[in-house]
C-alpha positions in Angstrom: 74.9 -4.6 70.1 76.2 -5.7 66.7 75.4 -2.7 64.5 76.2 -0.2 67.3 79.6 -1.8 68.0 80.4 -1.7 64.3 79.6 2.0 64.3 81.8 2.5 67.4 84.7 0.6 65.8 84.4 2.7 62.6 84.2 5.9 64.7 87.4 4.9 66.6 89.1 4.4 63.3 87.9 7.6 61.6 87.6 9.9 64.5 84.7 11.6 62.8 80.9 11.2 62.9 80.8 12.4 59.2 83.4 10.0 58.0 81.7 7.2 59.9 78.3 7.9 58.4 79.8 8.0 54.9 81.6 4.7 55.4 78.6 2.9 56.8 76.1 4.6 54.4 73.9 5.9 57.2 73.1 9.5 58.3 75.3 11.4 60.7 72.4 11.7 63.3 72.1 7.9 63.2 75.7 7.6 64.1 75.3 9.9 67.0 72.1 8.2 68.2 73.8 4.7 68.0 76.8 5.9 70.0 74.6 7.6 72.6 72.4 4.5 73.0 75.6 2.4 73.4 76.9 4.8 76.1 73.6 4.6 78.0 73.4 0.8 77.8 77.0 0.2 78.8 77.1 3.2 81.3 80.4 4.3 79.7 81.5 7.6 78.1 82.7 6.6 74.7 83.0 10.0 73.0 84.0 13.5 74.3 81.9 16.1 72.5 83.3 19.6 72.3 81.0 21.6 70.0 81.5 20.1 66.5 84.7 18.3 67.5 84.8 14.9 69.1 87.4 12.7 70.7 86.9 9.0 71.4 87.8 7.9 74.9 90.2 5.3 76.1 87.2 3.2 77.1 86.1 3.2 73.4 89.6 2.3 72.2 89.9 -0.6 74.7 86.4 -1.9 73.9 87.2 -1.8 70.1 90.5 -3.6 70.6 88.8 -6.2 72.7 86.0 -6.8 70.1 88.6 -7.0 67.3 90.6 -9.7 69.2 87.4 -11.6 70.1 86.4 -11.5 66.4 89.7 -13.0 65.3 89.4 -15.7 68.0 85.9 -16.6 66.8 87.3 -16.9 63.2 90.0 -19.2 64.4 87.6 -21.3 66.3 85.3 -21.7 63.3 88.2 -22.9 61.2 88.9 -25.6 63.8 85.3 -26.6 64.0 85.1 -26.9 60.2 87.8 -29.6 60.3 90.8 -27.5 59.4 94.3 -28.4 60.7 94.7 -27.8 64.4 95.9 -24.2 64.9 99.0 -23.9 67.1 99.1 -21.7 70.1 100.9 -18.5 69.0 103.0 -17.4 71.9 105.0 -14.2 72.1 107.8 -13.5 74.5 110.2 -10.6 75.1 113.9 -11.4 74.6 114.5 -11.1 78.3 111.7 -13.6 79.3 112.4 -15.9 76.4 115.8 -16.7 78.0 114.7 -17.6 81.6 111.0 -18.1 81.7 110.0 -19.4 78.2 111.9 -22.8 78.2 110.1 -24.3 81.2 106.7 -23.1 80.0 107.3 -24.3 76.5 108.3 -27.8 77.9 105.1 -28.0 79.8 102.9 -26.9 76.8 104.6 -29.5 74.5 104.3 -32.2 77.2 100.6 -31.4 77.4 100.2 -32.0 73.7 100.0 -28.4 72.5 101.5 -27.2 69.3 103.3 -23.9 69.9 104.6 -21.2 67.6 107.0 -18.8 69.2 107.5 -15.1 68.3 110.0 -12.9 70.1 109.9 -9.2 70.1 109.8 -6.3 72.6 106.9 -5.5 74.8 105.3 -2.8 72.6 105.6 -5.0 69.5 104.0 -8.0 71.3 101.1 -6.0 72.6 100.5 -4.7 69.1 100.6 -8.3 67.8 97.9 -9.2 70.3 95.8 -6.3 69.1 96.4 -7.3 65.5 95.4 -10.9 66.3 98.8 -12.4 65.0 99.6 -13.9 68.4 97.3 -15.3 71.1 99.2 -14.3 74.3 102.6 -13.0 75.3 105.1 -13.0 78.1 106.0 -9.4 78.7 107.6 -7.2 81.3 107.4 -3.5 82.0 104.6 -0.9 82.3 101.6 -1.0 80.0 97.9 -0.4 80.1 97.0 -3.6 81.9 93.2 -2.8 81.9 93.2 -3.3 78.1 94.2 -7.0 78.4 93.7 -10.1 80.4 96.8 -10.2 82.7 98.1 -12.9 84.8 101.2 -11.9 87.0 103.8 -14.6 86.8 106.5 -13.2 89.2 109.0 -10.5 89.9 112.7 -10.2 89.1 115.5 -8.0 90.4 116.4 -5.0 88.1 119.7 -3.3 88.4 122.7 -2.0 86.4 125.6 -4.2 85.4 129.2 -2.8 85.0 132.1 -4.4 83.2 134.8 -2.8 85.5 135.0 -4.1 89.1 135.8 -0.5 90.2 133.0 1.3 88.4 130.9 4.2 89.7 130.0 3.8 93.4 126.7 5.8 93.3 124.0 6.9 90.9 125.4 10.4 90.6 128.7 9.0 89.3 126.8 6.5 87.1 125.2 9.4 85.3 128.6 10.3 83.9 129.2 6.8 82.6 128.1 5.5 79.2 124.8 3.6 79.6 123.7 0.9 77.2 119.9 0.4 76.9 117.4 -1.7 75.1 115.5 -0.1 72.2 112.4 2.0 72.6 109.4 -0.2 73.2 111.4 -2.7 75.4 109.7 -3.4 78.8 113.0 -3.2 80.7 113.8 0.1 79.2 110.3 1.4 80.2 111.0 0.2 83.8 114.2 2.3 83.8 112.6 5.3 82.3 109.8 5.1 84.8 112.3 5.0 87.7 114.3 7.9 86.3 111.1 9.9 85.8 110.2 9.6 89.5 113.6 11.0 90.5 
């Protein structure tokens, strides 16, 4: 698949058969033929064709992200095999999970002899870090495209509002007239709340 996957990755980046052909120094029909051959072999639609305009599919984006991560992992493995210093596990965690889930996990990893480097950020930032290859895995919460990643559910937790006053609003309608403090955009807990509000 090598040359066709490179063509696909370039197409996802450029969004254009012409720009892909120019970057790879091949003809535009060759780009089209490689993508079609890859679609047939994988039995996946990778490009929507609308006349002269094209749009890469979610499947193409997910496949490209996966290949990018695998390439980074392969580079890391080669460094280790060549005798470089052991590479620590790069573990990300949201601020919420870093408080109540990370300490126990970190203790188990260290006891097992692993070196660990911790990075805290919100869910969106951690998923982007996985895509960029700057972390290996992350503890996240909230709603995201789980089909694009290897996901292992670790548990559930209650989610609800907390009020400073003991005699605060007694129902949701009254709560909507009360100032509400939220996590920043990209936070998993904020996405949970926004998803709940959207269904109501």
